[in-house]
C-alpha positions in Angstrom: -4.4 -27.8 0.5 -4.0 -24.5 -1.4 -5.7 -24.2 -4.8 -4.0 -22.6 -7.7 -5.5 -19.1 -7.4 -6.2 -19.0 -3.7 -6.8 -21.0 -0.6 -9.8 -23.3 -0.3 -12.8 -21.9 1.6 -12.0 -24.1 4.5 -8.4 -23.0 4.7 -9.3 -19.3 4.0 -11.8 -19.4 6.8 -9.2 -20.9 9.2 -6.8 -18.2 8.3 -9.4 -15.5 9.0 -10.1 -17.0 12.4 -6.4 -17.4 13.2 -5.7 -13.8 12.1 -8.0 -12.3 14.7 -6.7 -14.4 17.6 -5.2 -12.1 20.3 -1.4 -12.6 20.5 -1.1 -14.0 17.0 0.1 -10.8 15.2 0.8 -10.6 11.5 4.5 -11.6 12.0 3.6 -14.7 14.0 0.9 -15.5 11.5 3.4 -15.3 8.7 5.6 -17.8 10.6 2.6 -20.2 11.0 1.6 -19.8 7.3 5.1 -20.6 6.2 5.4 -23.5 8.5 2.1 -25.0 7.4 2.8 -24.4 3.7 0.7 -26.9 1.7 -0.4 -28.7 4.9 -3.3 -26.7 6.3 -5.8 -29.4 5.7 -3.6 -31.9 7.6 -3.4 -29.3 10.4 -7.1 -28.7 10.5 -7.6 -32.5 10.6 -5.5 -32.6 13.8 -2.5 -34.3 12.3 0.0 -31.4 12.8 0.9 -29.6 16.0 1.3 -25.8 15.4 3.3 -25.3 18.6 6.8 -25.3 16.9 5.7 -22.1 15.1 3.5 -20.2 17.6 4.3 -21.8 21.0 2.3 -24.1 23.2 -0.1 -21.6 24.7 -1.1 -20.0 21.4 -1.3 -23.5 19.8 -3.9 -24.6 22.3 -5.9 -21.3 21.9 -5.7 -21.7 18.1 -7.1 -25.2 18.2 -9.9 -24.0 20.4 -10.7 -21.2 18.0 -10.6 -23.4 14.9 -13.7 -25.5 15.7 -15.3 -27.1 12.6 -18.5 -25.2 13.1 -16.7 -21.9 13.4 -14.7 -22.6 10.2 -17.9 -23.6 8.4 -19.6 -20.4 9.4 -16.6 -18.2 8.3 -16.4 -20.1 5.0 -20.1 -19.3 4.3 -19.4 -15.6 4.9 -16.4 -15.6 2.6 -18.4 -17.2 -0.1 -21.3 -14.8 0.3 -19.0 -11.8 0.2 -17.0 -13.1 -2.8 -13.7 -12.9 -0.9 -10.8 -15.0 -1.9 -7.9 -15.7 0.5 -4.4 -15.6 -0.9 -1.3 -17.0 0.8 2.2 -16.5 -0.6 2.2 -20.0 -2.2 -0.9 -19.2 -4.3 -0.3 -18.5 -8.0 -2.4 -15.3 -7.7 -0.4 -13.9 -4.8 1.6 -10.8 -6.2 5.2 -11.8 -6.6 6.3 -8.2 -5.7 4.9 -8.6 -2.2 6.8 -11.8 -1.6 10.0 -9.8 -1.9 9.4 -6.8 0.4 11.1 -6.8 3.8 7.8 -7.3 5.7 5.5 -9.3 3.4 1.9 -10.0 4.3 1.1 -13.5 5.6 -2.2 -13.5 3.8 -4.3 -11.2 1.5 -8.1 -11.0 1.4 -9.2 -10.1 -2.1 -12.5 -9.2 -3.8 -12.5 -8.4 -7.5 -10.3 -9.3 -10.5 -7.2 -11.1 -9.4 -5.7 -10.7 -12.9 -4.9 -7.0 -12.0 -2.2 -8.4 -9.7 -0.3 -9.5 -12.9 -0.2 -6.0 -14.4 2.5 -3.5 -13.8 1.3 -0.8 -11.4 2.0 2.7 -10.2 0.7 3.9 -6.8 -0.9 7.4 -6.7 -1.2 8.9 -3.2 -1.8 12.2 -1.5 -3.8 14.2 1.0 -7.3 13.6 2.0 -8.1 17.3 1.7 -6.7 18.2 -1.7 -6.9 21.5 -3.7 -8.8 21.6 -7.0 -5.4 21.5 -8.7 -4.5 18.3 -6.8 -7.7 16.6 -7.9 -7.1 17.5 -11.5 -3.6 16.3 -11.3 -4.5 13.0 -9.7 -7.2 12.4 -12.3 -5.0 13.3 -15.2 -2.2 11.0 -14.1 -4.4 8.0 -13.2 -6.4 8.3 -16.4 -3.2 8.5 -18.5 -1.6 5.5 -16.6 -4.7 3.4 -17.0 -5.0 4.3 -20.7 -1.4 3.1 -21.2 -2.2 -0.2 -19.6 -0.9 0.4 -16.1 -2.8 -0.5 -13.0 -3.3 2.4 -10.5 -2.9 1.4 -6.8 -4.1 3.6 -4.0 -5.7 3.4 -0.5 -9.4 4.3 -1.0 -9.0 7.4 1.2 -11.0 10.5 0.5 -9.3 13.1 -1.7 -6.4 12.1 -4.0 -6.8 8.4 -3.5 -10.5 8.5 -4.5 -9.8 10.7 -7.5 -7.1 8.4 -8.8 -9.3 5.3 -8.3 -12.3 6.8 -10.1 -10.2 8.0 -13.1 -8.3 4.7 -13.4 -11.6 2.7 -13.6 -12.2 4.4 -16.9 -9.3 2.8 -18.7 -8.0 -0.7 -19.4 -5.3 -0.6 -16.7 -7.8 -0.7 -13.9 -7.2 0.0 -10.2 -6.4 -1.8 -7.0 -7.5 -0.4 -3.6 -5.6 -1.5 -0.5 -7.5 -1.0 2.7 -6.4 -0.1 6.2 -9.0 -2.5 7.7 -11.1 -5.5 6.7 -13.2 -5.8 3.5 -16.4 -5.7 5.5 -15.6 -2.1 6.6 -14.6 0.0 3.6 -13.3 3.3 5.0 -14.3 6.1 4.9 -18.0 5.2 4.6 -18.5 8.0 2.2 -16.5 6.0 -0.3 -18.8 2.9 -0.1 -20.0 3.4 -3.7 -16.5 3.7 -4.9 -15.6 0.6 -3.0 -18.4 -1.4 -4.7 -17.3 -0.1 -8.1 -13.7 -1.2 -7.6 -14.8 -4.6 -6.2 -16.9 -5.1 -9.3 -14.5 -3.8 -12.0 -11.1 -3.6 -10.2 -9.7 -5.2 -7.1 -9.8 -4.5 -3.4 -7.2 -6.0 -1.1 -6.4 -6.1 2.7 -4.1 -8.1 4.9 -6.5 -7.7 7.8 -9.3 -10.2 8.5 -12.6 -9.2 6.8 -14.2 -8.2 10.1 -11.3 -6.0 11.3 -12.4 -2.4 11.8 -10.2 0.3 10.5 -7.6 1.4 13.1 -5.2 4.3 13.1 -2.2 2.0 13.4 -3.2 0.0 10.3 -2.7 2.8 7.8 1.1 3.2 8.0 1.4 -0.6 7.8 -0.9 -0.7 4.8 1.2 1.9 3.0 4.1 -0.6 2.6 1.7 -2.7 0.5 0.7 0.3 -1.7 4.4 0.8 -2.6 5.2 -2.9 -2.6 2.6 -3.6 -5.3 3.9 -0.8 -7.5 6.9 -0.1 -9.7 6.8 3.5 -8.4 4.9 5.9 -6.1 3.5 9.3 -7.2 2.9 11.8 -4.5 0.4 14.4 -5.7 -0.3 16.6 -2.7 0.5 16.3 1.0 1.9 18.6 3.7 5.1 17.9 5.6 3.4 15.5 7.9 1.4 13.7 5.3 0.9 9.9 5.3 1.8 10.0 1.6 5.4 10.6 2.6 5.3 7.4 4.6 4.4 5.6 1.4 7.3 7.4 -0.4 9.6 6.3 2.4 8.4 2.7 2.1 9.0 2.9 -1.7 12.6 3.9 -1.3 13.1 1.1 1.4 11.7 -1.4 -1.2 13.7 -0.1 -4.1 10.8 1.5 -5.9 10.8 4.8 -7.9 9.5 8.0 -6.3 7.7 10.7 -8.3 6.2 13.9 -7.1 3.9 16.5 -8.6 5.1 20.1 -8.0 2.7 22.7 -6.6 2.6 26.3 -5.4 5.3 27.2 -3.0 2.7 29.0 -0.8 0.5 26.0 -0.5 1.1 23.7 2.6 -0.5 20.9 0.6 2.4 21.0 -1.9 5.1 21.1 0.7 5.5 17.3 0.8 6.0 16.7 -3.0 8.0 19.9 -3.4 10.5 18.7 -0.7 10.6 15.2 -2.2 11.6 16.8 -5.5 14.2 18.9 -3.7 15.6 15.7 -2.2 15.8 13.7 -5.5 12.3 12.5 -6.5 11.5 12.8 -10.1 9.4 15.9 -10.9 6.2 15.0 -12.8 4.5 17.4 -15.1 2.4 14.8 -16.9 2.0 11.1 -17.3 4.8 10.9 -19.9 7.3 11.8 -17.2 6.3 8.6 -15.4 6.0 6.3 -18.5 9.4 7.5 -19.7 11.0 5.5 -16.9 9.6 2.2 -18.1 9.1 0.3 -21.3 5.6 0.7 -22.8 3.0 -1.8 -21.8 1.9 -3.8 -24.9 -0.5 -6.7 -25.4 0.8 -8.7 -22.5 1.5 -6.1 -19.7 3.4 -8.8 -17.7 6.3 -8.6 -20.2 7.9 -5.6 -18.6 7.6 -6.4 -15.0 11.2 -7.5 -14.7 12.9 -5.0 -17.0 15.8 -3.0 -15.7 15.4 0.8 -15.9 18.4 1.2 -18.2 16.7 -1.1 -20.7 13.4 0.7 -20.8 12.1 2.5 -23.9 10.3 5.8 -24.0 6.5 6.3 -23.5 3.8 6.5 -26.1 3.2 10.1 -27.2 0.1 12.2 -26.7 -0.7 11.4 -23.1 -2.4 14.3 -21.1 -0.3 16.9 -19.3 -1.1 18.2 -15.9 -2.9 21.5 -15.4 -1.0 24.6 -14.2 -1.0 25.0 -10.4 -3.6 27.2 -9.0 -2.4 29.8 -6.5 -5.6 29.7 -4.5 -5.7 26.5 -2.4 -9.1 25.8 -0.7 -9.1 22.6 1.3 -12.0 21.0 -0.4 -12.1 17.3 -0.9 -14.0 15.7 -3.8 -16.9 13.4 -3.8 -15.8 9.9 -4.7 -17.9 7.4 -6.7 -17.2 4.9 -9.4 -18.1 6.1 -12.9 -19.3 4.3 -15.9 -17.2 2.1 -18.2 -17.2 -1.4 -19.5 -16.1 -4.0 -17.0 -13.2 -6.2 -17.8 -13.8 -9.3 -20.0 -14.6 -12.6 -18.4 -11.6 -13.5 -16.2 -10.7 -17.0 -14.9 -8.9 -15.3 -11.9 -12.0 -13.3 -10.8 -12.4 -13.3 -7.0 -16.0 -12.0 -6.8 -18.9 -13.6 -8.6 -22.1 -11.6 -8.4 -22.5 -8.4 -6.5 -22.4 -8.9 -2.8 -24.0 -6.1 -0.8 -21.7 -3.8 1.1 -21.6 -4.0 4.8 -23.8 -1.6 6.8 -22.0 1.6 7.9 -20.7 1.5 11.4 -21.9 4.5 13.5 -18.5 4.6 15.1 -16.9 5.1 11.7 -19.6 7.5 10.5 -18.8 10.1 13.1 -15.1 10.1 12.0 -15.9 10.2 8.3 -14.7 13.8 8.0 -11.7 13.3 10.2 -10.5 9.7 9.5 -7.8 7.9 11.5 -4.8 9.9 10.5 -1.7 8.4 8.9 -0.3 11.8 9.3 0.2 11.4 13.0 2.7 8.7 12.2 4.6 10.9 9.7 7.9 12.7 10.4 7.9 16.4 11.5 8.3 19.0 8.9 11.8 19.8 7.9 13.0 23.4 8.3 16.3 25.0 7.5 17.9 23.1 10.4 17.7 19.3 10.5 15.0 18.1 12.9 16.0 16.7 16.2 15.0 13.2 15.0 17.5 13.4 12.1 20.2 14.7 14.4 19.7 11.7 16.7 19.9 9.3 13.8 23.1 10.9 12.5 24.6 10.8 16.0 23.8 7.1 16.3 25.2 6.2 12.9 28.4 8.2 13.5 29.1 5.9 16.5 28.9 2.6 14.6 29.9 1.3 11.2 26.3 0.3 10.3 23.1 -0.1 12.2 19.9 -2.1 11.5 16.5 -0.5 11.6 15.5 -1.8 15.0 18.7 -0.3 16.6 18.0 3.0 15.0 14.4 3.0 16.2 15.7 2.3 19.8 18.4 5.0 19.5 16.0 7.6 18.1 13.2 6.9 20.6 10.6 7.4 17.9 8.0 5.3 16.0 9.4 3.1 13.3 7.4 5.0 10.6 8.9 8.3 11.7 12.5 6.8 11.7 12.0 5.3 8.2 10.7 8.6 6.8 13.7 10.5 8.4 16.2 8.0 7.0 14.6 8.4 3.6 15.0 12.2 3.7 18.7 11.8 4.8 19.3 9.2 2.1 17.8 11.5 -0.6 20.2 14.2 0.6 23.2 12.0 0.5 23.7 11.8 4.3 22.8 8.2 4.8 23.5 5.0 2.8 21.2 2.0 2.9 23.1 -1.3 2.9 21.9 -4.8 2.0 19.9 -6.5 4.8 18.2 -3.3 5.9 21.2 -1.7 7.6 22.2 2.0 7.4 25.5 3.8 7.5 27.1 7.2 6.9 29.0 7.7 3.7 32.8 8.0 4.4 32.8 11.7 3.2 30.1 12.6 5.8 31.6 11.1 8.9 33.7 14.1 9.7 31.6 16.8 8.0 29.2 19.2 9.8 25.7 17.9 10.0 23.0 19.4 7.8 
């Protein structure tokens, strides 16, 4: 049985235990969740065989894992931590995430679920920003929240932390999407900010609560950042920044991409400057973002389905960004939640009380200043000549009418995140067209032209 706003504690605990079972990855878990839709209690009572969805071997291991005493213990931990488990059939599950190509099978949430009903913009960028980048992130997040928009980011040090902290000041609020379980906020230096967001905003993860942050989780997490939002704003990030992966996911999902310009001599501004060069909307202030959408009024849900051509202009008087500073020291900000009134009583609230944060993990503490890098998964910087990866993709597309993503990954011999980012750059420059169903092709006028 699934309750209106989230799974029951029993079902939520079972999903947690199932999600950490070796061999039951997130895609198989999604198949299982869809197959048992509305019938989890019957399954846990032993009345449904899960083998049709996960195979006989995994089905037997799953039954062994889901012992009643193990489920009861996990349910107590969820209740103590104030964590609600959302499956796609729950009313509180964000509709936008049901529609992305690789939707999460489950979400673990702590905080105010009502924020999932608000229109949102993701603000992302480097973990080692310049003072200009910090000021820009704060100005944009503060202006978006003041206009009623929820600011989504990844709780990383730097731009993410600045955007979260500023958005907490306004009525729009903020959502943090983690690259690990909710018991292990990362980096540990943002533990205070994590607690502030859990109390006055919302923290989310698709990973079981006891899953430690892992380098591979962050690029996967980025698809949820863009999926929750109407658009993604890249503030700062060099040519290999993980923020560009989020921008690539945004284009794959049909979201808008915005970028804040910066000094041409600053490597931190290379990512957004190149996005602008390739078609992203240049942002000089929050008005440049709000102009793309109808204004948020008393009920912010009203505008979630509006087409861009039907949108009205933004409210006037929102803050503008500071002028770029030519000196560019790599100094990240401290991150902590600031004061401000919490949201009014909310029937959708996921966390009652103030659960204590988990103890810092020594293995995480030593990496605090050099966290697991999304940037290793990002594409190489683009020079005057097209990178070799782009050339391989163009060669593969020239030999076939259209190719799906998995075929392009195989042809390129590169990680999927790298291929997606390269395809995004080619699409922005007009060298690749994305077709329905996740296939890609070359435009007719490019099939016999010299490559870029």
